Structures are given as C-alpha cells and as structure tokens.
C-alpha positions, 0 to 999 in steps of 0.5 A: 864098789864104794864111790870113795874107793872109785875116786881114790883109784881114779886119782891114784891112776891119774897120779901114776900117769902124771908121774910117768909123764913128768919122769919121761919128759925129764929123762928126755930133756936131761941129756944124762944131767944128774941134777935134772934127773934127780929133780924129776925123780923126786917129783915123780917119787912124791906123786907115786908116794902120795898115790900109794898112801891114798890107796893104803889108807883106803885099803885099811878101811875096805880091804878090796883086792884092787887097792893092793894090786894098785899098790904093787903096780906103783911099787913096781914103777918106782923100782923101774925109775930107780933102776933107770936113775942108778943105771944112767948115773953110776 
C-alpha cells in the first residue's frame, strides 16, 4: 500500500477516535443540556467530516477498497451520534 494512503488511514482513524472521545465526554458532562450537546456534536461532526474528506480525496486517486469501507464507517458513526442528539432532545 502506498505510504500516503497509510498515513491518511491512520489520521482518519485518529480523527474518528478523537471525535468519539470528545462526543462521549460531552454527553457525559452535559446532563441533557442542549447547548453543551450541540457544541460537542458540532466538534465531533467537524472531525468526522474532515476525516471523510481526506479519505474521499485519496479514494479518487487510488481506488482502494479500504478507503470506501472507512468512509462507510464514518458515515455510520455520524448517524449514531445524530440519532443520539435527536433522541435526547426531542
């Protein structure tokens, strides 16, 4: 595998992990406070989107299957946190 692709995968996994950790920390301390939940949701979404876009850019160049798989995983995690926010505040 090309070194660039390996670096993008590692950075995307790090962004995914950091996003999850930030969101879980925010969900733990928020006590169902909408403003705090939205703040941590936005930070997490920005991390997920940046990871997704990095993978998408490399996927356009190299067409490696793992990149597409990682994009699907990021989309799935974004759906999970969106469902959590909607479920907690509606």
